N, C-alpha and C positions, 0 to 999 in steps of 0.2 A: 424522521432520518433523514439526513442533506441528502440533496443533490450530487453533491461531488462523493458521498460513503458511495450512493449507488451506482454511479461514473468509474470508483473503483474497485469495485467487486463487479464488473465487465469488464473491464480492463485487465483484471485477475485470471477471472475465469479464460478468458479468451487468448493471454497472453502466456499465460500458463498450462493451456490444455488441461482443467480441470474439466474435463468431461462428464465427472457424476456429481460434480457440484453447481449449485442452482444461487443466483442471488438468493434467496430467501434464508438458505443455509449456511451463509456465511453472517454471523453474529458480529457488529460492529466491536465486542470487548471482550473476543475470545483471542486469546493469544494464536498469532499466522504461525510460527512455528515449535508451538506444542502439540502433542497428540492429544489433545481436549478440544484443541484450536482444527486451522486446516493442515494442521502436518505438514508445513513446507519446510523444504531443509536451505542447505547454502547454493544450491544451483538456483533455487527459485529467488534467492534474495538478490542473486544478478538479475535475475529475471526483474524485479521490484525496483533496481537501480536503472535500467531499460525503462521499464515504463516512466517513470518519474522523467525522466531527462526524454523519452519520444513526446510523452502526453503533455509536460505540465512543467517543459523547459529546466527540471533541476537537475544537477550534476553533486552526486553527494559520493565523498572523497574519504570521512573521517569517519572509521568506523565505529567509535561511542556514539557518534551523533544518528550512524542508520542502524545502531541496535535498538534505540528508547523511539526512532519514528519507529522502527517495521515490527514493532512489540505487539500493534493489533489495528485491525482498520481502523478504528477510532483515531488511534496516535497516528498513522499514516494519514489520514485526511486533515487532522490539526497541522501535521508537518510542510504539507503542502501547501492550507490557508495559509499560514501563516510566511511561506515562501511568497506565495501569491501575494499578498500582504504588503510585502515588505519591498517586492517588485513597485507596485502601488505607488508609494512612497519616496523611490529611489526617484 
C-alpha cells in the first residue's frame, strides 16, 4: 500500500473524527460513501475537500470530478497523485 494511501487514512480518521476507526479498518477499494465502506455523508464530503486543500493544495470545484475522486480511498489517492504530478510538470 502506498505511503499516500496510509497518509490519507490518517487525515480522514483525524479530520472526520472517526474515533472507532483504525487505519487497518479502511480498505482502499471500499466505497467511502456506502455502508459497505466507511458510510460517509455529504458533510464528510465537504471535510474531504478541506483535507485536499489543507494538506495537498488541491481545490475541487467540479461536482462530477469530486464524485469520481471520492469514490474510494484508492481513487482519492490517485486523484491527489495526478494533481501533484501535474504541478511538477507545470
